[in-house]
N, C-alpha and C positions, 0 to 999 in steps of 0.2 A: 512606399518607394522613396528613395533619396536621389536628389540631383544637386550636387555641390558645385557651385560655379567656379570654385577654385581649381578643381581637377577634371570635371566633366567637360567634354568638348562642346562648345557653343558659340565660339567666336571665329567666323571664317576669315582666314588671312591668306595673303599671298607673299611667299618668300621672295627675296631679292633675286633668286635664281629663276623665279617664275612658277615654282611649285605651289600648288594650292593645298592648304591644310585647314583643319578645324581644331582650335586649341581651347583649353580652359584658361582662366585668368592667370594662374601661376605660370603656365607655359608661355603665354604672351609676354609677360613681364621678363621672363628669363631670356627669351629669344628676340625681343623687340628690335635689337640692333641688326638682326639678320632678316627682318621682315620689311616688306615694302608698305603694306597697309591692309585695309579690309578688302574682301573679295566677294563678288557675286551677290551683293546686297542692293536693295532699293535705297533711294536717297535717305528716307527717314531712318531705316534700320542702320545704315552706314554711319550717319552723323550721330545717332543715338549711342552707338558703341564707342565712338571717339569721345563723346561727352562723358559717358560713364567712366571710361578709363582715365580721362582727365581729372574728374572729381576724385577718383580713388588715389591717383598719384599726388594731387594737390594735398590730400589729407595726409599722405605719407611724408612728403617733402616740405610742404608749407613754405614755398619761396616767398620772400618779402620784396624782391626787386628783380629786374632783368639780369642783374649780375649773378644772383643765385642760380638762375636758369642757365646762364653762360657757364658757370662752374660745373653744373650738372652735365652739360653737353660735353665738357672736356673729359669727363669720366668715361663717356662712350657707351655706357649701359646702366641699367637700373641695378643698384646694389642690392643683392638678394637679402642680406641681413636687415636692411632697412624695411622692405615691404613685408618680409616674413615676421619681423618683430611686431609690425603694425597688425598683421593678421592675427597673431597670437594675442595681442592686446584686445582685439575685438572679441575673440573667443572667450577670453577671461571675463569680459564685460557682458557675456551672454548673447552676443551676436551670432546668429546662425547663417552660414552661407548656402544652406540648403533651401531651394525654392519651395519645397514641399514640407518644410518643418512645421510641426503641428502647433508650436507655440509662437515662433517668431520667423515666419518665412521671409527669405531674403527679398528685398525691394518691394515688399507688399504690406498691406494692412495686417495688423495683428488680429487673429481670429476673435470674433465677438458675436455672440448669439443675438445681440440687440440689432446688429447690422447685417449679419450673414443670414438673410431671410430668403425664402424661396422666390419671392417677387424680384429679388436682386440678382438672381442667377440668369446670366446671359450667355449667348453663343461666344465661343473663343474668337469668332470673327471680329469682336469688338477690339481685339488687340492689334488688328492689321487693317489700316485704312486703305490698303490697296485691294481689299476684298469687299464684296458687297455685304452690307449689314443694315438692318432697319430700313430707313428711307434714303440711304446713301448708295444708290446703284453704281456699279463700275462697268464701263463699257467693255465688252468682250469677256467679262467674267460672269458666267451664268451659274456659278456655284450657289446652292442654297446655303444660307448662313448656318442652318441646323446641321449641315453635313461637314462643316469645317472642323478639322482636327489638327492640332499642333503637336509636334514633338516637344519635349521639355526644352530643348535648345531654342527652337523657334518661339516658344512661349516666353522665355525670359527676354529674348530680344524684343518681342512684342510689348512686354511690360514697359520697357524703356521708351519705345517710340510712341506708345499710347499716351504716356505722360508728357513727353517733350513736345509733341506735335498736336496736342488736343486743342480743340476750338470751343468757344462758348456756345451753349445751346441746351437742348433738353437733357443731354447726357451729363452736363455739369459745366462749371466755369472754365475759362481759358487758363493758360499757364501764366507764369510771372511776366512773360513778354507780350501778353495779350494774344492776338492772332499770331500764328507762327511767323517769325521774322526770317530774314536771310541770315544764315550762320556762316562765319568765315573762319577758316583754320589755316595757319601756315603749313606748307608741305615741306617736310624735311627730306633728307636723303634716304632715310629709313624710318620705320615706325617709332623707334626710340626718339629720334629728333623731332618728329611730328608731335608726339605726345608732350615732350618737354616744351616746345613752342606753344602748345595749346594750353598749358597751365597758366592761370592768372596769378600774378605776383602781387600780393596784398598784405596789409598789416594783419597780424595774428588775430586781433579782435574782430576783424571783419569776416573771418572764415567760418566760425561756428563748427557744427558737426554735420556729417552727411546723413542722408535718409536712413541708411542701415544702422547707424549708431543711435539715432534719435529714438526716444521712447514716447514721443508725442503721439497721442491718439489721433487718428485721421477721422475727424468728425465731419460727416457730410455737410457741406455748405457753410462750415464755420469760417467766419471772416478772419483773415490774417493780414494785418496792416503792414507788416514788415517781416523780413527774413534775412538770415545770414547767407553768405555766398554759397557754401557747400550744400546746404539744404535746399536753397533756391534753385540751384542748377539741376536738381532732380525733383523739383517740387511736386508733391502728390495731389494734383488737381482732380484726380480720379481715385476713388477707393476701390482697389482691385485686389482680389485674392484668387489664385489659380485653384482649380478643382482637378485633382489627379484621378484618372480613370484608366486602369490597366496600363499604366505607364505612359499615357498620353493626356492631352488637355483638350477636351471638347467644350467645356463650360467654365465660366469664371463668375465669381461674385463681382459685380460691376455697378458702381453708382457714383454720383458726384462726390468729389473729395473736398479738400480745403479750398476756400475761396480767397484767392489773393487779391487784395485791394490797394496795395501800396505801389502802384506802377510808377509814380513819380519818383520814388526813392530807390528803384531798382535799375541798375546798369549791368547789362550782361557782358562779360568779357569776350564773348564770341560774336557780338552783334554790333553792326554799324548803325549810326544815327544820323538823322538830318535835323537841321536847326530850323524851327519855325520862326515866324516874325518876332515873337515875344522871347526868343532865345531858348524856348523850351525844346528839349531833345525828344525826338520821336523815332522809334526803331524803324529801320527800312524793311519793308515787306516785299516778298517776291510777287511778281505779276506774270500772267501768261503773255503779256504784251511787251515785256521788258527783260532782256537778258541780263545776267548779273554784272557783266563788265560795264554796263552803262551807268552803274552807280559809282564807278571809280572816281570820276571828276569831283563830285560833291564831297566824297570822303577824303580825297587827297587835299582839297582846298582848305579844309579845316581839320587836318589830320589829327592834331592833338586833342581835339574835342569830339570829333565824329567817328574816327576810325576805332574799331574794336581794340581793347587794351592789348590783346595778344599780338595784333599787328604792330602796335607802337613798340612793344617789347622786341618784336621780330626785327624791326627796322634798326633799333639800337644794337642788337646783337650782330646783325649782318654788317653794319658799319664797323663795329669793333673787330670783326673778322676780315675786314677789307673785301667783303663780298656784297655786291649791291643788288643782286637778283632776289626777288621776293615772290616765289610762287605761292599762290593762295588757292585753297579749295573753297568753293562756295556751295552751300546746300540750302535749298528752299522748297517749300510747298505752298503753292498758291491756293488760297481758300476764299470762299465767299460764305459768310456766316458760318454754318456748321458743315458746309460741303467742301470736299477736296477736289480741286480742278486740275492741278498739274504739279509734277515734281521737277525740280531743276537741280542739276549737278554740273558744275563747270569749274574751269581753272581760270584764274586771273593772274596776270603778271604785273607786279609792281616793282619799282626801283627805289631803293632807299635814298638815292641822290635827288629824287623828286619828292618823295613822300612827306618829308618834314621841311621842305624848302618852300616857303609861302609863294614866292614869285613864280617858280616853276609849276607848283601845284595849281596856281591860279590859271596859268596857260592851259594846263591839262583839263581843268574844269570847263574852261571856255571851249575847248576842243570838243568835249562830250556834248556840251550845250548846242554847239553849232551842228553837230551830226544829228542831234535830236530835232532841231528846227528844220533842217533840210529833210529829215525823214517825214515830218508832218506835211511839208509841202509836197514831197514826192508821193505820199500816200493819197492825198487828195487829187493830184495830177493823174495817178494811175486809175483812180476811181472814175474820173472824167473821161479817161481814155478808153477804158474797157466797157463802161456801162453807159448806155443812153440815159437821159435824165429820168429819175425815179425808178430806175431798174436796179435789181440786186445782182445782176449778172457779174460774175467774177469776184465776189466778195472774198470767198475762200482763197482764190488764187492770189489776190492782192496781199493777203497775209503771208503767203509763201514768198512772194517777191520782196516784201518788206524784211522778212527774215534774212533773205539773201543779201539785201542791202546792208543790214547791220552786221552780218557775218563778215562781209568783206571790209566794212569799216573797222571792225575789231582787229583784223590782221594789220591794217594800216596804222591803227591807233598805237599798237605796241612798237611799231617801227618809229613812229613819231615820238613816243615816250623815250626811246633810247637816244634819239637825237637830242631831245630836251635834257636828258640826264647828263649828256656830255658837254652841252653848251656852257659857255663861260659868261654869258651876260646879254647876248643879243638873241632874243626869243621871237621877235616879230616875223622874220623870214620863215621860221619853223611853222608858225601858226598859219601864215599865208600858204605855205606848201600843203598843210593839212586841209585848208579850205578848198584848194584846187583838187586835191585827191578826192575829197568827199563829193565835190561837184561832179567829177568824172564818174565816180561810182554811181551816183544818182542817174546820170545820163545813160550809162550802160544798162542799168536796170530798166529805165524807161524805154530804151531802144529794143530791148529784149521783149518787153510786153507788147510794144507796137508790132514787132515782127510776128509774134505768136497769135495776136488777137485781132489785128486790123487788116481786113482783106478787101472789103467793099469800099466804094468811093466815099460813102457817108462815114464809115469807120475811119478812113484815112484823113478826112477833113477834121473830124473830132480829135483824132490823135495829134494832128499838127497843132490844133488850137491848145490842147493840153500841154504839148511840148513847149510851145511859145510861152505859155503861162508859167511853166516850171522854170524856164530860163530867166524870165523877168523876175520872179519871186526870189530865186537864188541870188540874182544880181543885186536886188534891193537888200537882201539879207547881208550880203558881203559888204555892202555900202552902209549898213546900219540903218536902213530905212524901213525894213519889213516889220510888220506888227506881229509876226509869228513868234 
């Protein structure tokens, strides 16, 4: 059986009209200007498709600066002769776009009897971390891994997400980013714009060649101290080869792949970083306790150093277009060792009038920090309010109320960001207004908890004590006296 990713439908997309379709690679490139984005996929599969298309287009266009991306945006669509010429070049070099090719299957390890052993045959469930496999059970999914079967379209999508979101453990080493980080992508008016914004503009010598062009043998656990950008963005930390059975995929050859060791020398164009005390950059990881927008402050405060390269390019392009709004898609998977805990998919709104302006960005960072500190105080206050001492009563409910607190803060945050973007030099009143808003949000959440949980006299006394403590600690925080 053949399944050529150029023409076979495997990429679920949504047209600007709202119509849902499934396209092959060529159709996506031809119609990208008429498409809104991916459709109906989980977080890992969605981002993985964006990353694959980005790497493909970077290989075709090889932009060297944000101005190259700007000129491509002016064209309004991907020039068919450019990517068709590249595809023909690949074919001439022996690249197959067929995922079941017997000699060089697309995006997979080359067949090798030394590695393709019976002991390395696993369930196709290994390609989808939203399904149970091995000792990684998934709540509400009681499917036995032996019964998992994928269509070729689902299998090729799984190939991508299995590599990009793999974690270190018995199955193999982690990817070039270590544990899966938060990935950020600018959102354009259509898929064409989104993919142009997602391309990293770098010097030709840094690009190298993508996985499908490389003839490097994927030797299990071979240490790799460095890699070029195109290869690294789809780095094969797993050695995978699909096994076709009656037109479906039930099993795969699956084992550890290359072991990347050069973390200090790798900077991902879609990843944000925080600065440690020694000025070392560390990629920002998703957390079940922290929504993506709460990373905005630290990123903006040191935008040129910590923001993903594609966001820095996005800011320059938007300013050049006299357009300040910067909608950003965030994709993340919270993990613990080799376990997958939670998937995150959200939108962040940045403003180019703030993003690379140190004074304004500093205020924004302080605003996020203040909300975080008030959140810490509020969480402890709610714990004292709901639960008698040493009781675990209400722990789950507190998480829900904290989510509500940060959700309301997020809405107010973007309003404050707009005020800050328009401000001409006096930022203190804006920050004071933010502090008051956050304080009011905390009090409303506290009042809601008190109303829903405190009925008896002892509960009411405890609730009043918690409320008084909350007021005092927020007051001290606003005066700069709190140790929080």
